[in-house]
MARKOLMAR-990664 format. One record per residue (C-alpha): residue in three letters; x, y, z. Coordinates in pm, whole numbers, padded with zeros to 5 digits, always signed. Layout:
BEGIN
ALAXYZ...
This chain:
BEGIN
UNK-03179+00695+01499UNK-03022+01039+01535UNK-02643+01048+01549UNK-02451+01340+01699UNK-02083+01411+01753UNK-01979+01470+02111UNK-01907+01822+02227UNK-01545+01909+02263UNK-01413+01898+01906UNK-01301+02170+01672UNK-01249+02117+01300UNK-00928+02264+01160UNK-00771+02271+00816UNK-00399+02204+00830UNK-00263+02245+00476UNK-00486+02025+00265UNK-00584+01809+00564UNK-00913+01845+00753UNK-00892+01741+01116UNK-01142+01709+01403UNK-00933+01788+01707UNK-01051+01701+02060UNK-01032+01982+02314UNK-01100+02011+02685UNK-01226+01692+02848UNK-01235+01506+02513UNK-00854+01494+02514UNK-00870+01241+02798UNK-01113+01017+02611UNK-00987+01054+02253UNK-00615+01062+02184UNK-00503+01211+01857UNK-00715+01368+01588UNK-00978+01243+01347UNK-00886+01294+00980UNK-01178+01394+00760UNK-01215+01400+00387UNK-01419+01678+00222UNK-01729+01454+00230UNK-01646+01358+00590UNK-01636+01725+00680UNK-01985+01774+00532UNK-02117+01482+00732UNK-01937+01596+01047UNK-02092+01940+01021UNK-02440+01784+00997UNK-02361+01562+01295UNK-02279+01862+01514UNK-02651+01930+01548UNK-02755+01568+01492UNK-02879+01377+01185UNK-03002+01034+01089UNK-02852+00812+00819UNK-03108+00919+00561UNK-03031+01290+00604UNK-02658+01222+00589UNK-02696+01015+00272UNK-02898+01304+00125UNK-02605+01537+00191UNK-02376+01307-00010UNK-02618+01266-00304UNK-02677+01644-00316UNK-02306+01729-00317UNK-02153+01440-00514UNK-02237+01235-00820UNK-02319+00923-00618UNK-02625+00697-00611UNK-02837+00663-00302UNK-02722+00309-00212UNK-02355+00403-00231UNK-02419+00723-00028UNK-02594+00527+00241UNK-02323+00257+00257UNK-02053+00525+00274UNK-02245+00705+00550UNK-02273+00383+00750UNK-01896+00324+00721UNK-01826+00684+00828UNK-02054+00646+01133UNK-01896+00313+01224UNK-01554+00476+01220UNK-01670+00760+01446UNK-01830+00507+01685UNK-01505+00312+01707UNK-01318+00633+01786UNK-01572+00729+02052UNK-01669+01050+01880UNK-02050+00998+01880UNK-02295+01056+02162
């Protein structure tokens, strides 16, 4: 399955915080901002054009010293959080 973030977000750095901020019509559906870690920002950027869990887990294993199973589990938790917030198509 390919996951993709909805249009209508911009990612901003505010101090040492990384935030996905809804703009336009998304402000009526999503209230507040989505805080991202550095790894979350990497995954978010891949999700802008769309990616499956395997590709997202690859991003984590390529950028961090993490085994494949952990990367995949972390990716699934990240996607679950975005689903709950209504940020995925």
